[in-house]
C-alpha positions, 0 to 999 in steps of 0.5 A: 500500500502506498502512503498518501503523503510522499515520504523521505527517500520514497519520492524525489524532492522535485516531484510535483506533489512534493513541491506542492507540499513544500510550498504549502509548508512555506505558506503555513510557516509564513502565516505562523510567523506573520512573515517576520524573518526574525521569527522565522529564524528563531523558529528554525533555530529552536527546531534545530537546537531542541530536538524534543520540540521538533519530535513533539510535532512529528518533525524528525531530522529526516523529514526536516532535511527532506522538506529543506531539500524540496524547498531548495529545489523550488527556490534555487532549482537545484 
């Protein structure tokens, strides 16, 4: 049975569905931070330095890396 949501390692980060989800992620983070780059940076630092916070929200390091890679493709075409 295939997962309805792309998973790290199972779907390339340049896949259109992954790109759609990465864009939605960006949209949600933007709404949460009010578009403030300082708040966005603080949020990123918190998740990087406090794995417990990240894990409490189901955001393990593998998923965070996968999303970052997908966002890099959208941003930089890499």
